[in-house]
mmCIF file of the N, C-alpha and C atoms, coordinates in Angstrom:
data_MODEL
# 
_entry.id   MODEL 
# 
loop_
_atom_site.group_PDB 
_atom_site.id 
_atom_site.type_symbol 
_atom_site.label_atom_id 
_atom_site.label_alt_id 
_atom_site.label_comp_id 
_atom_site.label_asym_id 
_atom_site.label_entity_id 
_atom_site.label_seq_id 
_atom_site.pdbx_PDB_ins_code 
_atom_site.Cartn_x 
_atom_site.Cartn_y 
_atom_site.Cartn_z 
_atom_site.occupancy 
_atom_site.B_iso_or_equiv 
_atom_site.pdbx_formal_charge 
_atom_site.auth_seq_id 
_atom_site.auth_comp_id 
_atom_site.auth_asym_id 
_atom_site.auth_atom_id 
_atom_site.pdbx_PDB_model_num 
ATOM 1   N N  . MET A 1 1  ? 16.822  212.825 7.289   1.00 0.00 ? 1  MET A N  1 
ATOM 2   C CA . MET A 1 1  ? 17.088  212.992 8.547   1.00 0.00 ? 1  MET A CA 1 
ATOM 3   C C  . MET A 1 1  ? 16.264  212.805 9.431   1.00 0.00 ? 1  MET A C  1 
ATOM 4   N N  . VAL A 1 2  ? 15.149  213.110 9.005   1.00 0.00 ? 2  VAL A N  1 
ATOM 5   C CA . VAL A 1 2  ? 13.415  212.859 9.701   1.00 0.00 ? 2  VAL A CA 1 
ATOM 6   C C  . VAL A 1 2  ? 13.616  211.359 10.208  1.00 0.00 ? 2  VAL A C  1 
ATOM 7   N N  . SER A 1 3  ? 13.592  210.810 9.474   1.00 0.00 ? 3  SER A N  1 
ATOM 8   C CA . SER A 1 3  ? 13.780  209.219 9.740   1.00 0.00 ? 3  SER A CA 1 
ATOM 9   C C  . SER A 1 3  ? 14.597  208.748 10.660  1.00 0.00 ? 3  SER A C  1 
ATOM 10  N N  . MET A 1 4  ? 15.818  209.379 10.823  1.00 0.00 ? 4  MET A N  1 
ATOM 11  C CA . MET A 1 4  ? 16.634  208.914 11.688  1.00 0.00 ? 4  MET A CA 1 
ATOM 12  C C  . MET A 1 4  ? 16.517  208.835 12.997  1.00 0.00 ? 4  MET A C  1 
ATOM 13  N N  . TYR A 1 5  ? 15.612  210.160 13.498  1.00 0.00 ? 5  TYR A N  1 
ATOM 14  C CA . TYR A 1 5  ? 15.090  210.302 14.703  1.00 0.00 ? 5  TYR A CA 1 
ATOM 15  C C  . TYR A 1 5  ? 13.888  209.125 14.784  1.00 0.00 ? 5  TYR A C  1 
ATOM 16  N N  . LEU A 1 6  ? 13.535  208.118 14.119  1.00 0.00 ? 6  LEU A N  1 
ATOM 17  C CA . LEU A 1 6  ? 12.384  207.246 14.365  1.00 0.00 ? 6  LEU A CA 1 
ATOM 18  C C  . LEU A 1 6  ? 13.420  206.058 14.510  1.00 0.00 ? 6  LEU A C  1 
ATOM 19  N N  . LEU A 1 7  ? 14.010  206.014 13.186  1.00 0.00 ? 7  LEU A N  1 
ATOM 20  C CA . LEU A 1 7  ? 15.039  204.821 13.082  1.00 0.00 ? 7  LEU A CA 1 
ATOM 21  C C  . LEU A 1 7  ? 16.079  204.348 14.419  1.00 0.00 ? 7  LEU A C  1 
ATOM 22  N N  . ILE A 1 8  ? 16.507  205.017 15.107  1.00 0.00 ? 8  ILE A N  1 
ATOM 23  C CA . ILE A 1 8  ? 17.525  204.833 16.145  1.00 0.00 ? 8  ILE A CA 1 
ATOM 24  C C  . ILE A 1 8  ? 17.144  204.652 17.254  1.00 0.00 ? 8  ILE A C  1 
ATOM 25  N N  . PRO A 1 9  ? 15.854  205.156 18.018  1.00 0.00 ? 9  PRO A N  1 
ATOM 26  C CA . PRO A 1 9  ? 15.260  204.144 19.103  1.00 0.00 ? 9  PRO A CA 1 
ATOM 27  C C  . PRO A 1 9  ? 15.097  203.265 18.905  1.00 0.00 ? 9  PRO A C  1 
ATOM 28  N N  . LEU A 1 10 ? 14.125  203.030 17.665  1.00 0.00 ? 10 LEU A N  1 
ATOM 29  C CA . LEU A 1 10 ? 13.756  201.735 17.493  1.00 0.00 ? 10 LEU A CA 1 
ATOM 30  C C  . LEU A 1 10 ? 14.317  200.679 17.428  1.00 0.00 ? 10 LEU A C  1 
ATOM 31  N N  . SER A 1 11 ? 15.752  200.797 16.666  1.00 0.00 ? 11 SER A N  1 
ATOM 32  C CA . SER A 1 11 ? 16.857  199.748 16.298  1.00 0.00 ? 11 SER A CA 1 
ATOM 33  C C  . SER A 1 11 ? 17.498  199.500 18.087  1.00 0.00 ? 11 SER A C  1 
ATOM 34  N N  . LEU A 1 12 ? 17.487  200.791 18.909  1.00 0.00 ? 12 LEU A N  1 
ATOM 35  C CA . LEU A 1 12 ? 18.191  200.615 20.350  1.00 0.00 ? 12 LEU A CA 1 
ATOM 36  C C  . LEU A 1 12 ? 17.076  199.431 20.772  1.00 0.00 ? 12 LEU A C  1 
ATOM 37  N N  . MET A 1 13 ? 15.691  199.805 20.561  1.00 0.00 ? 13 MET A N  1 
ATOM 38  C CA . MET A 1 13 ? 14.760  199.122 21.458  1.00 0.00 ? 13 MET A CA 1 
ATOM 39  C C  . MET A 1 13 ? 14.466  197.622 20.863  1.00 0.00 ? 13 MET A C  1 
ATOM 40  N N  . LEU A 1 14 ? 14.362  197.404 20.105  1.00 0.00 ? 14 LEU A N  1 
ATOM 41  C CA . LEU A 1 14 ? 14.750  196.255 19.243  1.00 0.00 ? 14 LEU A CA 1 
ATOM 42  C C  . LEU A 1 14 ? 15.824  195.225 19.453  1.00 0.00 ? 14 LEU A C  1 
ATOM 43  N N  . PHE A 1 15 ? 16.968  195.777 19.537  1.00 0.00 ? 15 PHE A N  1 
ATOM 44  C CA . PHE A 1 15 ? 18.504  195.591 20.725  1.00 0.00 ? 15 PHE A CA 1 
ATOM 45  C C  . PHE A 1 15 ? 17.995  194.818 22.063  1.00 0.00 ? 15 PHE A C  1 
ATOM 46  N N  . VAL A 1 16 ? 17.490  196.168 22.923  1.00 0.00 ? 16 VAL A N  1 
ATOM 47  C CA . VAL A 1 16 ? 17.205  195.612 24.549  1.00 0.00 ? 16 VAL A CA 1 
ATOM 48  C C  . VAL A 1 16 ? 16.275  194.544 24.238  1.00 0.00 ? 16 VAL A C  1 
ATOM 49  N N  . ILE A 1 17 ? 15.470  194.434 23.557  1.00 0.00 ? 17 ILE A N  1 
ATOM 50  C CA . ILE A 1 17 ? 14.375  193.326 23.717  1.00 0.00 ? 17 ILE A CA 1 
ATOM 51  C C  . ILE A 1 17 ? 15.316  192.113 23.339  1.00 0.00 ? 17 ILE A C  1 
ATOM 52  N N  . GLY A 1 18 ? 15.979  191.844 22.102  1.00 0.00 ? 18 GLY A N  1 
ATOM 53  C CA . GLY A 1 18 ? 17.020  190.976 21.545  1.00 0.00 ? 18 GLY A CA 1 
ATOM 54  C C  . GLY A 1 18 ? 17.496  190.584 22.909  1.00 0.00 ? 18 GLY A C  1 
ATOM 55  N N  . ILE A 1 19 ? 17.983  191.188 23.616  1.00 0.00 ? 19 ILE A N  1 
ATOM 56  C CA . ILE A 1 19 ? 19.255  190.628 24.464  1.00 0.00 ? 19 ILE A CA 1 
ATOM 57  C C  . ILE A 1 19 ? 18.772  190.503 25.955  1.00 0.00 ? 19 ILE A C  1 
ATOM 58  N N  . TRP A 1 20 ? 17.700  190.996 25.892  1.00 0.00 ? 20 TRP A N  1 
ATOM 59  C CA . TRP A 1 20 ? 16.635  190.431 27.059  1.00 0.00 ? 20 TRP A CA 1 
ATOM 60  C C  . TRP A 1 20 ? 16.095  188.951 27.108  1.00 0.00 ? 20 TRP A C  1 
ATOM 61  N N  . ALA A 1 21 ? 15.943  188.700 25.593  1.00 0.00 ? 21 ALA A N  1 
ATOM 62  C CA . ALA A 1 21 ? 15.343  187.216 25.185  1.00 0.00 ? 21 ALA A CA 1 
ATOM 63  C C  . ALA A 1 21 ? 16.253  186.368 25.438  1.00 0.00 ? 21 ALA A C  1 
ATOM 64  N N  . VAL A 1 22 ? 17.513  186.384 24.412  1.00 0.00 ? 22 VAL A N  1 
ATOM 65  C CA . VAL A 1 22 ? 18.749  185.983 24.931  1.00 0.00 ? 22 VAL A CA 1 
ATOM 66  C C  . VAL A 1 22 ? 19.034  185.457 26.218  1.00 0.00 ? 22 VAL A C  1 
ATOM 67  N N  . ARG A 1 23 ? 18.979  186.246 27.219  1.00 0.00 ? 23 ARG A N  1 
ATOM 68  C CA . ARG A 1 23 ? 19.311  186.279 28.956  1.00 0.00 ? 23 ARG A CA 1 
ATOM 69  C C  . ARG A 1 23 ? 18.213  185.517 29.857  1.00 0.00 ? 23 ARG A C  1 
ATOM 70  N N  . TYR A 1 24 ? 17.026  185.474 28.816  1.00 0.00 ? 24 TYR A N  1 
ATOM 71  C CA . TYR A 1 24 ? 16.145  185.143 29.484  1.00 0.00 ? 24 TYR A CA 1 
ATOM 72  C C  . TYR A 1 24 ? 15.916  183.490 29.277  1.00 0.00 ? 24 TYR A C  1 
ATOM 73  N N  . ALA A 1 25 ? 16.252  183.011 28.099  1.00 0.00 ? 25 ALA A N  1 
ATOM 74  C CA . ALA A 1 25 ? 16.308  181.785 27.407  1.00 0.00 ? 25 ALA A CA 1 
ATOM 75  C C  . ALA A 1 25 ? 17.807  181.422 28.427  1.00 0.00 ? 25 ALA A C  1 
ATOM 76  N N  . VAL A 1 26 ? 18.403  181.679 28.497  1.00 0.00 ? 26 VAL A N  1 
ATOM 77  C CA . VAL A 1 26 ? 20.048  181.162 29.221  1.00 0.00 ? 26 VAL A CA 1 
ATOM 78  C C  . VAL A 1 26 ? 19.299  181.180 30.905  1.00 0.00 ? 26 VAL A C  1 
ATOM 79  N N  . LYS A 1 27 ? 18.533  181.606 31.431  1.00 0.00 ? 27 LYS A N  1 
ATOM 80  C CA . LYS A 1 27 ? 18.454  181.502 32.851  1.00 0.00 ? 27 LYS A CA 1 
ATOM 81  C C  . LYS A 1 27 ? 17.425  180.444 33.253  1.00 0.00 ? 27 LYS A C  1 
ATOM 82  N N  . SER A 1 28 ? 16.214  180.533 31.881  1.00 0.00 ? 28 SER A N  1 
ATOM 83  C CA . SER A 1 28 ? 15.479  179.738 32.446  1.00 0.00 ? 28 SER A CA 1 
ATOM 84  C C  . SER A 1 28 ? 16.070  178.113 31.910  1.00 0.00 ? 28 SER A C  1 
ATOM 85  N N  . ASN A 1 29 ? 17.304  177.845 31.579  1.00 0.00 ? 29 ASN A N  1 
ATOM 86  C CA . ASN A 1 29 ? 17.852  176.505 31.193  1.00 0.00 ? 29 ASN A CA 1 
ATOM 87  C C  . ASN A 1 29 ? 17.594  176.202 29.915  1.00 0.00 ? 29 ASN A C  1 
ATOM 88  N N  . GLN A 1 30 ? 17.453  177.080 28.738  1.00 0.00 ? 30 GLN A N  1 
ATOM 89  C CA . GLN A 1 30 ? 16.975  176.521 27.244  1.00 0.00 ? 30 GLN A CA 1 
ATOM 90  C C  . GLN A 1 30 ? 18.028  176.018 26.455  1.00 0.00 ? 30 GLN A C  1 
ATOM 91  N N  . PHE A 1 31 ? 19.120  176.297 27.285  1.00 0.00 ? 31 PHE A N  1 
ATOM 92  C CA . PHE A 1 31 ? 20.441  175.890 26.321  1.00 0.00 ? 31 PHE A CA 1 
ATOM 93  C C  . PHE A 1 31 ? 21.699  174.729 27.174  1.00 0.00 ? 31 PHE A C  1 
ATOM 94  N N  . GLU A 1 32 ? 20.611  173.951 28.191  1.00 0.00 ? 32 GLU A N  1 
ATOM 95  C CA . GLU A 1 32 ? 21.169  173.376 29.135  1.00 0.00 ? 32 GLU A CA 1 
ATOM 96  C C  . GLU A 1 32 ? 21.629  171.717 28.074  1.00 0.00 ? 32 GLU A C  1 
ATOM 97  N N  . ASP A 1 33 ? 21.208  171.501 27.244  1.00 0.00 ? 33 ASP A N  1 
ATOM 98  C CA . ASP A 1 33 ? 21.418  169.919 26.872  1.00 0.00 ? 33 ASP A CA 1 
ATOM 99  C C  . ASP A 1 33 ? 20.682  170.174 25.704  1.00 0.00 ? 33 ASP A C  1 
ATOM 100 N N  . LEU A 1 34 ? 21.520  170.382 24.831  1.00 0.00 ? 34 LEU A N  1 
ATOM 101 C CA . LEU A 1 34 ? 21.578  170.806 22.943  1.00 0.00 ? 34 LEU A CA 1 
ATOM 102 C C  . LEU A 1 34 ? 21.251  169.293 22.394  1.00 0.00 ? 34 LEU A C  1 
ATOM 103 N N  . ASP A 1 35 ? 21.669  168.119 22.478  1.00 0.00 ? 35 ASP A N  1 
ATOM 104 C CA . ASP A 1 35 ? 22.101  167.318 21.972  1.00 0.00 ? 35 ASP A CA 1 
ATOM 105 C C  . ASP A 1 35 ? 20.811  166.227 22.254  1.00 0.00 ? 35 ASP A C  1 
ATOM 106 N N  . ASN A 1 36 ? 20.881  166.301 23.744  1.00 0.00 ? 36 ASN A N  1 
ATOM 107 C CA . ASN A 1 36 ? 19.746  164.641 23.948  1.00 0.00 ? 36 ASN A CA 1 
ATOM 108 C C  . ASN A 1 36 ? 18.599  165.043 23.775  1.00 0.00 ? 36 ASN A C  1 
ATOM 109 N N  . GLU A 1 37 ? 18.127  166.227 24.237  1.00 0.00 ? 37 GLU A N  1 
ATOM 110 C CA . GLU A 1 37 ? 16.628  166.829 24.006  1.00 0.00 ? 37 GLU A CA 1 
ATOM 111 C C  . GLU A 1 37 ? 16.140  166.746 22.871  1.00 0.00 ? 37 GLU A C  1 
ATOM 112 N N  . SER A 1 38 ? 16.893  166.775 21.856  1.00 0.00 ? 38 SER A N  1 
ATOM 113 C CA . SER A 1 38 ? 16.213  166.571 20.210  1.00 0.00 ? 38 SER A CA 1 
ATOM 114 C C  . SER A 1 38 ? 15.781  165.211 20.067  1.00 0.00 ? 38 SER A C  1 
ATOM 115 N N  . GLN A 1 39 ? 16.613  164.248 20.565  1.00 0.00 ? 39 GLN A N  1 
ATOM 116 C CA . GLN A 1 39 ? 16.507  162.898 20.744  1.00 0.00 ? 39 GLN A CA 1 
ATOM 117 C C  . GLN A 1 39 ? 15.310  162.361 21.833  1.00 0.00 ? 39 GLN A C  1 
ATOM 118 N N  . ARG A 1 40 ? 15.054  162.743 22.772  1.00 0.00 ? 40 ARG A N  1 
ATOM 119 C CA . ARG A 1 40 ? 14.188  162.271 23.821  1.00 0.00 ? 40 ARG A CA 1 
ATOM 120 C C  . ARG A 1 40 ? 12.889  162.354 23.364  1.00 0.00 ? 40 ARG A C  1 
ATOM 121 N N  . VAL A 1 41 ? 12.221  163.448 22.426  1.00 0.00 ? 41 VAL A N  1 
ATOM 122 C CA . VAL A 1 41 ? 11.315  163.324 21.764  1.00 0.00 ? 41 VAL A CA 1 
ATOM 123 C C  . VAL A 1 41 ? 10.847  161.957 20.970  1.00 0.00 ? 41 VAL A C  1 
ATOM 124 N N  . ILE A 1 42 ? 11.576  161.649 20.469  1.00 0.00 ? 42 ILE A N  1 
ATOM 125 C CA . ILE A 1 42 ? 11.860  160.367 19.599  1.00 0.00 ? 42 ILE A CA 1 
ATOM 126 C C  . ILE A 1 42 ? 11.668  159.185 20.354  1.00 0.00 ? 42 ILE A C  1 
ATOM 127 N N  . LEU A 1 43 ? 12.445  159.111 21.237  1.00 0.00 ? 43 LEU A N  1 
ATOM 128 C CA . LEU A 1 43 ? 12.656  158.356 22.174  1.00 0.00 ? 43 LEU A CA 1 
ATOM 129 C C  . LEU A 1 43 ? 11.663  157.823 23.159  1.00 0.00 ? 43 LEU A C  1 
ATOM 130 N N  . ASP A 1 44 ? 10.854  158.650 23.404  1.00 0.00 ? 44 ASP A N  1 
ATOM 131 C CA . ASP A 1 44 ? 9.858   158.890 24.228  1.00 0.00 ? 44 ASP A CA 1 
ATOM 132 C C  . ASP A 1 44 ? 8.650   157.944 23.507  1.00 0.00 ? 44 ASP A C  1 
ATOM 133 N N  . ASP A 1 45 ? 8.560   158.529 22.314  1.00 0.00 ? 45 ASP A N  1 
ATOM 134 C CA . ASP A 1 45 ? 7.234   157.868 21.638  1.00 0.00 ? 45 ASP A CA 1 
ATOM 135 C C  . ASP A 1 45 ? 7.864   156.687 21.196  1.00 0.00 ? 45 ASP A C  1 
ATOM 136 N N  . ARG A 1 46 ? 8.836   155.744 21.318  1.00 0.00 ? 46 ARG A N  1 
ATOM 137 C CA . ARG A 1 46 ? 9.184   154.695 21.001  1.00 0.00 ? 46 ARG A CA 1 
ATOM 138 C C  . ARG A 1 46 ? 8.911   153.607 22.338  1.00 0.00 ? 46 ARG A C  1 
ATOM 139 N N  . GLN A 1 47 ? 8.981   154.549 23.432  1.00 0.00 ? 47 GLN A N  1 
ATOM 140 C CA . GLN A 1 47 ? 8.671   153.556 24.652  1.00 0.00 ? 47 GLN A CA 1 
ATOM 141 C C  . GLN A 1 47 ? 7.748   153.739 25.002  1.00 0.00 ? 47 GLN A C  1 
ATOM 142 N N  . GLU A 1 48 ? 6.704   154.565 24.767  1.00 0.00 ? 48 GLU A N  1 
ATOM 143 C CA . GLU A 1 48 ? 5.511   154.272 24.604  1.00 0.00 ? 48 GLU A CA 1 
ATOM 144 C C  . GLU A 1 48 ? 4.699   153.609 23.891  1.00 0.00 ? 48 GLU A C  1 
ATOM 145 N N  . ARG A 1 49 ? 5.138   153.504 22.595  1.00 0.00 ? 49 ARG A N  1 
ATOM 146 C CA . ARG A 1 49 ? 4.642   152.666 21.708  1.00 0.00 ? 49 ARG A CA 1 
ATOM 147 C C  . ARG A 1 49 ? 5.103   151.158 21.959  1.00 0.00 ? 49 ARG A C  1 
ATOM 148 N N  . ARG A 1 50 ? 6.165   150.782 22.767  1.00 0.00 ? 50 ARG A N  1 
ATOM 149 C CA . ARG A 1 50 ? 6.899   149.490 23.130  1.00 0.00 ? 50 ARG A CA 1 
ATOM 150 C C  . ARG A 1 50 ? 5.746   148.884 24.093  1.00 0.00 ? 50 ARG A C  1 
ATOM 151 N N  . GLN A 1 51 ? 5.285   149.996 25.183  1.00 0.00 ? 51 GLN A N  1 
ATOM 152 C CA . GLN A 1 51 ? 4.357   149.542 26.478  1.00 0.00 ? 51 GLN A CA 1 
ATOM 153 C C  . GLN A 1 51 ? 3.209   149.201 25.777  1.00 0.00 ? 51 GLN A C  1 
ATOM 154 N N  . ALA A 1 52 ? 2.716   149.891 24.550  1.00 0.00 ? 52 ALA A N  1 
ATOM 155 C CA . ALA A 1 52 ? 1.523   149.961 24.237  1.00 0.00 ? 52 ALA A CA 1 
ATOM 156 C C  . ALA A 1 52 ? 1.189   148.191 23.799  1.00 0.00 ? 52 ALA A C  1 
ATOM 157 N N  . LEU A 1 53 ? 2.540   147.908 22.914  1.00 0.00 ? 53 LEU A N  1 
ATOM 158 C CA . LEU A 1 53 ? 2.466   146.807 22.375  1.00 0.00 ? 53 LEU A CA 1 
ATOM 159 C C  . LEU A 1 53 ? 2.505   145.632 23.408  1.00 0.00 ? 53 LEU A C  1 
ATOM 160 N N  . SER A 1 54 ? 3.538   145.618 24.624  1.00 0.00 ? 54 SER A N  1 
ATOM 161 C CA . SER A 1 54 ? 3.621   144.475 25.276  1.00 0.00 ? 54 SER A CA 1 
ATOM 162 C C  . SER A 1 54 ? 2.232   144.551 26.393  1.00 0.00 ? 54 SER A C  1 
ATOM 163 N N  . THR A 1 55 ? 1.740   145.564 26.402  1.00 0.00 ? 55 THR A N  1 
ATOM 164 C CA . THR A 1 55 ? 0.270   145.403 27.424  1.00 0.00 ? 55 THR A CA 1 
ATOM 165 C C  . THR A 1 55 ? -0.725  144.354 26.536  1.00 0.00 ? 55 THR A C  1 
ATOM 166 N N  . PRO A 1 56 ? -1.412  143.901 27.027  1.00 0.00 ? 56 PRO A N  1 
ATOM 167 C CA . PRO A 1 56 ? -2.566  143.222 26.466  1.00 0.00 ? 56 PRO A CA 1 
ATOM 168 C C  . PRO A 1 56 ? -3.679  143.713 26.675  1.00 0.00 ? 56 PRO A C  1 
ATOM 169 N N  . PRO A 1 57 ? -4.445  143.987 24.988  1.00 0.00 ? 57 PRO A N  1 
ATOM 170 C CA . PRO A 1 57 ? -5.629  144.831 25.149  1.00 0.00 ? 57 PRO A CA 1 
ATOM 171 C C  . PRO A 1 57 ? -7.088  144.959 26.290  1.00 0.00 ? 57 PRO A C  1 
ATOM 172 N N  . PRO A 1 58 ? -7.336  145.667 26.226  1.00 0.00 ? 58 PRO A N  1 
ATOM 173 C CA . PRO A 1 58 ? -8.414  145.657 27.390  1.00 0.00 ? 58 PRO A CA 1 
ATOM 174 C C  . PRO A 1 58 ? -9.645  144.748 26.857  1.00 0.00 ? 58 PRO A C  1 
ATOM 175 N N  . ALA A 1 59 ? -9.998  143.648 27.824  1.00 0.00 ? 59 ALA A N  1 
ATOM 176 C CA . ALA A 1 59 ? -11.066 142.650 27.203  1.00 0.00 ? 59 ALA A CA 1 
ATOM 177 C C  . ALA A 1 59 ? -12.729 144.082 27.415  1.00 0.00 ? 59 ALA A C  1 
ATOM 178 N N  . LYS A 1 60 ? -12.950 143.380 25.861  1.00 0.00 ? 60 LYS A N  1 
ATOM 179 C CA . LYS A 1 60 ? -14.459 144.047 25.633  1.00 0.00 ? 60 LYS A CA 1 
ATOM 180 C C  . LYS A 1 60 ? -15.426 143.421 26.428  1.00 0.00 ? 60 LYS A C  1 
ATOM 181 N N  . LYS A 1 61 ? -16.777 143.927 26.485  1.00 0.00 ? 61 LYS A N  1 
ATOM 182 C CA . LYS A 1 61 ? -17.698 143.599 27.068  1.00 0.00 ? 61 LYS A CA 1 
ATOM 183 C C  . LYS A 1 61 ? -18.624 143.305 25.887  1.00 0.00 ? 61 LYS A C  1 
ATOM 184 N N  . ALA A 1 62 ? -19.198 141.864 26.587  1.00 0.00 ? 62 ALA A N  1 
ATOM 185 C CA . ALA A 1 62 ? -20.601 141.681 25.720  1.00 0.00 ? 62 ALA A CA 1 
ATOM 186 C C  . ALA A 1 62 ? -21.413 142.589 25.500  1.00 0.00 ? 62 ALA A C  1 
ATOM 187 N N  . GLN A 1 63 ? -21.475 143.348 24.422  1.00 0.00 ? 63 GLN A N  1 
ATOM 188 C CA . GLN A 1 63 ? -22.309 144.035 24.120  1.00 0.00 ? 63 GLN A CA 1 
ATOM 189 C C  . GLN A 1 63 ? -23.971 143.636 23.520  1.00 0.00 ? 63 GLN A C  1 
ATOM 190 N N  . PRO A 1 64 ? -24.865 143.460 23.361  1.00 0.00 ? 64 PRO A N  1 
ATOM 191 C CA . PRO A 1 64 ? -26.050 142.734 22.473  1.00 0.00 ? 64 PRO A CA 1 
ATOM 192 C C  . PRO A 1 64 ? -26.310 143.785 21.192  1.00 0.00 ? 64 PRO A C  1 
ATOM 193 N N  . GLU A 1 65 ? -26.523 143.252 20.392  1.00 0.00 ? 65 GLU A N  1 
ATOM 194 C CA . GLU A 1 65 ? -26.455 143.724 18.746  1.00 0.00 ? 65 GLU A CA 1 
ATOM 195 C C  . GLU A 1 65 ? -27.407 144.949 19.057  1.00 0.00 ? 65 GLU A C  1 
ATOM 196 N N  . GLN A 1 66 ? -26.844 145.871 18.339  1.00 0.00 ? 66 GLN A N  1 
ATOM 197 C CA . GLN A 1 66 ? -27.941 147.077 18.182  1.00 0.00 ? 66 GLN A CA 1 
ATOM 198 C C  . GLN A 1 66 ? -28.664 146.771 16.997  1.00 0.00 ? 66 GLN A C  1 
ATOM 199 N N  . VAL A 1 67 ? -29.951 146.787 16.809  1.00 0.00 ? 67 VAL A N  1 
ATOM 200 C CA . VAL A 1 67 ? -30.723 146.974 15.606  1.00 0.00 ? 67 VAL A CA 1 
ATOM 201 C C  . VAL A 1 67 ? -31.376 148.430 15.183  1.00 0.00 ? 67 VAL A C  1 
ATOM 202 N N  . ASN A 1 68 ? -30.921 148.389 14.057  1.00 0.00 ? 68 ASN A N  1 
ATOM 203 C CA . ASN A 1 68 ? -31.006 149.494 13.259  1.00 0.00 ? 68 ASN A CA 1 
ATOM 204 C C  . ASN A 1 68 ? -32.375 150.242 13.487  1.00 0.00 ? 68 ASN A C  1 
ATOM 205 N N  . LYS A 1 69 ? -32.728 151.220 14.162  1.00 0.00 ? 69 LYS A N  1 
ATOM 206 C CA . LYS A 1 69 ? -34.028 151.644 13.954  1.00 0.00 ? 69 LYS A CA 1 
ATOM 207 C C  . LYS A 1 69 ? -34.322 152.985 13.081  1.00 0.00 ? 69 LYS A C  1 
ATOM 208 N N  . ALA A 1 70 ? -33.511 152.891 11.883  1.00 0.00 ? 70 ALA A N  1 
ATOM 209 C CA . ALA A 1 70 ? -34.110 154.032 11.072  1.00 0.00 ? 70 ALA A CA 1 
ATOM 210 C C  . ALA A 1 70 ? -34.864 153.550 10.448  1.00 0.00 ? 70 ALA A C  1 
ATOM 211 N N  . PRO A 1 71 ? -35.616 154.609 9.912   1.00 0.00 ? 71 PRO A N  1 
ATOM 212 C CA . PRO A 1 71 ? -37.604 154.332 9.588   1.00 0.00 ? 71 PRO A CA 1 
ATOM 213 C C  . PRO A 1 71 ? -37.420 153.957 7.986   1.00 0.00 ? 71 PRO A C  1 
ATOM 214 N N  . ALA A 1 72 ? -38.477 153.486 7.982   1.00 0.00 ? 72 ALA A N  1 
ATOM 215 C CA . ALA A 1 72 ? -38.103 153.046 6.749   1.00 0.00 ? 72 ALA A CA 1 
ATOM 216 C C  . ALA A 1 72 ? -38.831 154.251 5.692   1.00 0.00 ? 72 ALA A C  1 
ATOM 217 N N  . GLU A 1 73 ? -37.997 154.426 4.643   1.00 0.00 ? 73 GLU A N  1 
ATOM 218 C CA . GLU A 1 73 ? -38.774 155.170 3.192   1.00 0.00 ? 73 GLU A CA 1 
ATOM 219 C C  . GLU A 1 73 ? -39.796 154.733 2.805   1.00 0.00 ? 73 GLU A C  1 
ATOM 220 N N  . SER A 1 74 ? -40.845 155.688 2.578   1.00 0.00 ? 74 SER A N  1 
ATOM 221 C CA . SER A 1 74 ? -41.489 154.986 1.884   1.00 0.00 ? 74 SER A CA 1 
ATOM 222 C C  . SER A 1 74 ? -41.977 156.292 0.709   1.00 0.00 ? 74 SER A C  1 
ATOM 223 N N  . VAL A 1 75 ? -42.337 155.422 -0.343  1.00 0.00 ? 75 VAL A N  1 
ATOM 224 C CA . VAL A 1 75 ? -42.221 155.977 -1.673  1.00 0.00 ? 75 VAL A CA 1 
ATOM 225 C C  . VAL A 1 75 ? -43.292 156.273 -2.127  1.00 0.00 ? 75 VAL A C  1 
ATOM 226 N N  . GLU A 1 76 ? -44.216 157.029 -2.224  1.00 0.00 ? 76 GLU A N  1 
ATOM 227 C CA . GLU A 1 76 ? -45.691 157.117 -2.783  1.00 0.00 ? 76 GLU A CA 1 
ATOM 228 C C  . GLU A 1 76 ? -45.182 157.363 -4.119  1.00 0.00 ? 76 GLU A C  1 
ATOM 229 N N  . THR A 1 77 ? -46.826 156.421 -5.052  1.00 0.00 ? 77 THR A N  1 
ATOM 230 C CA . THR A 1 77 ? -46.260 156.931 -6.378  1.00 0.00 ? 77 THR A CA 1 
ATOM 231 C C  . THR A 1 77 ? -48.169 157.485 -6.852  1.00 0.00 ? 77 THR A C  1 
ATOM 232 N N  . HIS A 1 78 ? -47.984 158.264 -7.545  1.00 0.00 ? 78 HIS A N  1 
ATOM 233 C CA . HIS A 1 78 ? -48.785 158.735 -8.090  1.00 0.00 ? 78 HIS A CA 1 
ATOM 234 C C  . HIS A 1 78 ? -49.497 158.767 -9.620  1.00 0.00 ? 78 HIS A C  1 
ATOM 235 N N  . ASP A 1 79 ? -50.441 157.907 -9.734  1.00 0.00 ? 79 ASP A N  1 
ATOM 236 C CA . ASP A 1 79 ? -50.196 157.642 -11.515 1.00 0.00 ? 79 ASP A CA 1 
ATOM 237 C C  . ASP A 1 79 ? -51.656 158.302 -11.310 1.00 0.00 ? 79 ASP A C  1 
ATOM 238 N N  . LYS A 1 80 ? -51.600 158.747 -12.722 1.00 0.00 ? 80 LYS A N  1 
ATOM 239 C CA . LYS A 1 80 ? -52.877 159.573 -13.195 1.00 0.00 ? 80 LYS A CA 1 
ATOM 240 C C  . LYS A 1 80 ? -53.131 159.028 -14.801 1.00 0.00 ? 80 LYS A C  1 
# 
């Protein structure tokens, strides 16, 4: 019986939070266009890919060859 004093107010608080969350989602137009929004992500990716393929790549600037400036490894052998 003692647990009922804790569980009933807790369940009422969760119920009120759930109602508030649904009301917030409806007011912020989360349920406005359920059919097309899921496809928009895919279509946007396709359009970006088509634009990237249709535009020529930027011209590369001529760069002088870079010389590898890594130090040579010195191996010392000690014969006794």
